[in-house]
N, C-alpha and C positions, 0 to 999 in steps of 0.2 A: 504494500500500500504506500502510495506517495503522500508525503506530508508537504504542504506548501507553507514555508516559514517566511516571516519578514526579515530582511537584512537591515540591521540598524547601525547608525553611526551617531554616537552621542544622543541616543533616544529618538533620533529622526529616522524614519523609514526611508531607505534609499533604494530598495529593490526587493526581490523575493528569491527564495531558493527552494527548489524541489529536492527533497531528501527521501530516498527510498532504501530500505534495508533489503539487501540481497544476500541471504545467508550470513557469512561472517564479515560482510562489508556494507558500508553505506555508499550509495551513489549520490553525488551532489551536483546539481546544476544551478548556479546562481546567476541572476541577471540584475545588473544595477545601473543606475544613472547617477553620475557625479556632476555636481555643479561647477567643479573647478578641474583644472588639469593637475596632474600629479600621479604618483604611483600609489595605487590603493591595494592593500592586502586584506584578505578575509581570514578570520579565525573562526573555528567551530568549537563549541564547548558543550559538555553534558556532565553527568554525575561524576565521572572519573577524571575529569580534567579538560584541558583545551589544547589545541594544536593549530599551527598555521596551515591554512588550506593552500594559499598561494596568491599570486598576483592576478587581478582581473585584467583581461585583455580586451581591447576595443573590437567591437563587432557592430558596424553601422554607427548608430547614435547611442548604443548601449555598451556596457562592459560585461563580459561573460567569464565565468570560471567553471570548469567541469573537472571533477575529481572523484576518485574512489579512495576511501580510507577504511582501515580495519575497525570494526566495532570496538575492539578492545582498546583502541587508542584513546577513545573518549568515554566509553561506557554507554549505557542506555539511560533513558529518562528524558528530562527536559532539555532538548537541543536548542542552542542559540547560535546565530551566526552574526558576527560583527565586523566592522570595517575599521581600518586605521590608515590614514594618509601619511606617507613618509615625506619628510622635508628633505631638501638637498643635503643638509648636514648629515642626516642618517644614511643617505644613499652612499656617501663617500667613505663611510667607515668600512 
């Protein structure tokens, strides 16, 4: 069963993500719209912790991220997906 979740950035909804459990893995497809230019990374979290999903890539006027992760990486329960924009200083590190 596919869950449609809101993708949030500082409590503002910036897109949605479809999350589906396939056996031992979650399949994730996130579609976001960002009001500014920059590099945006998405994190996913649940009961067992959080991990970096990756960088959203432009696709038309939207940004998309597709990923498969093991269920054991974040556990089960309340899944949340959030954004963080990186500034130039962080990119250079």
